[in-house]
N, C-alpha and C positions, 0 to 999 in steps of 0.2 A: 504494500500500500504506500502510495506517495505521501510524504510528510512535508510540512512547512519547512522543516530543517533542510530537507533536500532541495526544495525550491529556493530557499534563502541562500544556500551554498552556491547553486548555479548562478544566481543573479549576482552575488558578491564576487565570484571569480571573474565573471565577464566584465563587471563594472570597474573592478580594481585592476584587472589585467594580470593577476597572479594568485596562486593558491595561498601564498604567504600573506599577502595584503588582505585577502578575503578572510583568512583566519583572524587577523588583527581586528578587522571590522566586526566580525561576529563574536569576538571574545572567546574563541575556542582554539584548540591546537590544529596545526596544519593537517595532521593525519586524520582528524575528524572531518575536515572539509573534503579530503580525498575520498573518505569512506562514504560520505553523503552523496558525492558526485557519482561514485561507482554504483551505489544502490539505485540512484535515480536513473542512470543510464540503462540499468538492467530492466527497467520498465519498458524500454523501447527495443525495437528490432534493428536499430541503427545507432552508431556512436553520435554523441553530441559535440565532441571535440575532435579536431584534427590533431593528432599527436605526432605527426611526421616532422614538425619543426620544433624550435625551442620555445617559441612564444605561445600564449594561450589563444587559440583560434577556434571559433565555432564552425561546425559543418553547416551546410545549407539547411539541413533538417534541424540542427541545433539552434540556428538562428530563429527559426519559427517557434521552437519550444521556449527559447529565452523570452521572446516577445510576449507569449502567453503567461510565462512565469512572472514577469514584471507586472502584468495586469492583475494576476491573482494576488500578489502582495499588496498592490495599491487598494484592491477591494477589501482585503483583510484589514488594512490600516484604517480604511474608511469606517468599517464596522466597529473597530476598537474605539476610534475617536467619537463616533456618533452614538454608540449604544452601550458601551461598557464603562463601568466605574474605573477611573484612571488609577485607582489604588491597586487594581489587580492587573494592570497592563504594565508588565515589567519590560523596560526598554533600556537601551544604552544610547548615550549621546556623546560624541567626541567634538568638543567645542574649543575653538581657537580664538583668542582675543589678543589685542595689542596691550602694551603696558599702560597706555593712556586710558583705555577702557577699563582695565583692571583697577586702576587708581580711582576711577570715577563712578561708573555705572554698574560694574560687575556684581557687587553685593546685592543690589535690588533685583538684577536679572536672575541670579542664582536662586534667590528667595522665591521669586515668582515661579521658576521652573520646579523647585522642590514642592511648592504648594500645589501646583497642577499635577505633578507626577511624583508622588512620594517614593515610589519604588525604583526611580530612575537610577541607573548606573552612569553618573556624570564623570567624564574624563576631560580635564581642563588642561589646555596648552596655552601658556602666555608667551608670546614671541613677537618677532618682527613681521610686518604685514606681508613682505615678499615671501618669507618662509612659510607663513600661514597659508597664503594663497597657493603656493606650490603643493603643500600637503593636502589642501582641498582638491586641487586638480588631480592628484593621483589617488584620491579617495582615502587618505590617511586621517582626514577630518571630515565631519559631516556639515558643520556650519562654522563660519568665521565672521568675526566683527572687525572690519578693517577700513582704512580710508578708501574711497571709491576711485582707485587709480588703475584698475585693471579692466580692459575693454573686451574681454572674451564674451562671446554671444551666448554661451551655454550656461549662463549664471542667472539665478533668480535672486533679486535683491530687494531689501526693504530699506528705504532711506530712514535713518535714525535722527540725524541732526547735521548741522553745519558747524564745524569746529574751527574757531578762529585761532590763529597763531600770531604772536607778536615778537618783535625784537626787544630784548631787555638786557639790562646790565646792573651791576652794583651801583648805588649812588656815589661810591668812591671813585668810579671811573670817570676820567676827564673827557666827557663827550657832550656836545651841545644839547641843551634842553629844548632847543627849537628843532623843527623837522629837518632831517638831512636827506640828501639824495642817495640812492642806492650806491653809486660809485664811491661815496665817502666811507662806506662800510669797510672798504679794503684797508683803511688805515688802522683798523682794530682787529685783534684776534677774533675769529668767528667760531662760535661753538654751535654745531649743528648735528642733528641725528646722523648716525653713520650707517653703512651697509650692514645687514640687508633691510634697512628701513625704507619703505616706500615714500614716506614723507621726506626722508633725507635725500633720496634720489630726486624727488620733485624739486626741493629747494636748490640743490646743486645745479640742476638743469635751468631753473629760473634765474639763478645768479649769472650763469654763463650767458643766457639770453640777454641779460642786462650788461654784458661786456666785462664781467668781473672774472679775474683769475682766482679760482678757489682751490688752487693746489696746496696753499698753506692755510690750514685750518685745523681745529681740534674737533674730532667727531667721536661720538660714543653711541652705543646702542641703548643706553639707559637715559631716560628723561631725568631721573633723579640725579645722576652723575652730572649731566649738563647743567641742571639748576644749581647744583652745589658749586660747580666751577664758576658760574655766573655770580653767585652770591659772594664768592671769595675774590671777585674782581679780576678774574682771568680772561675776560673778554665779553663779547656781545653774543647772546644766545638767542636761537630761534626756538621758541617753546609755545605750547598751547596755553591759552589763557587759564584753563582749568588748573594748570600747574603754577602759573605765575601770580594769579590774583591773591592767593593767601600770602605769598612772599612780598608782594607789593604792599598789601595791607599792613604788614609788620615792618615795612621800611627796609626790607632786605634787598629788594630789586626795584628798579623803575623802568617804565617802558621807554624805548627809544623810538621816536617817531621817524619812520622811513618812508620816502616817496619814490616810486609808487609802492603801495601796499600790496600784499598778496591776498587774493580772495580766500574766503573760508574753504576748508576742505570738507567735502561731503563724507560722512561716516555711514557705512551700510552694514547690515547683516546679510550674509551671502550663503547660498547653497547651490549645488550643481543641479541644474534643471532636470537632467536625466535620472537623478536619484532622489528627486523631491517627492516625499510621501506626505500624506496628510499630517502625520506626526511632526515632521521637520517643518512643514508649513505653519503648524501651530506654534512651534518654537520661534520661528521668524516673527510671527504676530506678537509673541510675548516680548521679544527684543524691542520691537517698535513701541509697544504699549508702555513698557517700564521706562524707557528713555523719555517718552512724552510725560509720564507721570512725575518723574524726577525733575523735569524741567519746569514744572508748574510752581 
């Protein structure tokens, strides 16, 4: 008899591209994935996978079975979402967020997820946006919260907010309190997010478009480290206002007016469209709602 475990194994192997990544997604060992696939294939009079090469490839018949299998799982998730008490729906969620989101909105988001899905196995990854996006692309993560800097068409996004960044420095730094032009920034050490930060890559490209040589700068993957460097008077930092406002309030930093200014960055919750289930869609809705609630 065909089981959901067998169907889930087939879909996971095809969507992730390997038995190893499928096992990680399902939270089981690789041998269990292989066993489920073998048992599922025995249901048919033909193989589902072409095993002549090194990569995972469906046969023509396997492709038809895979499409039906995806539809079955979507229907199952719709039933769970619409008719079952969420307390008995045990799921796993691999969530990736940036440091900025972790410092600001993550606690409310996690609380909302826990309230809606008490039995959820939540696996959290805090990292840089480029790294998180790559993990989403290869199906190592289910949902990521990142700046909207990636133009792939196979993504489903929820706009959460527009995040403003500013240039700032210690009040002890000798820099005019009047607005300065972008070229004047080169006179000061620049403290900007480093690779593999999507925001860092964006600001470097923007500065180069403004004609600045940004080869000499201090970069760090940590917003906390950049803020600490700025507070200690080591240069002019490019930081989100959510990080700088408390430090400005306490007199540890001041904003440096720079013209032209950089438009706010869109922050989005993202899932892959081809793996979007009603459950993941509900998580995207929660991300959108919790950010809106916290902003009120």
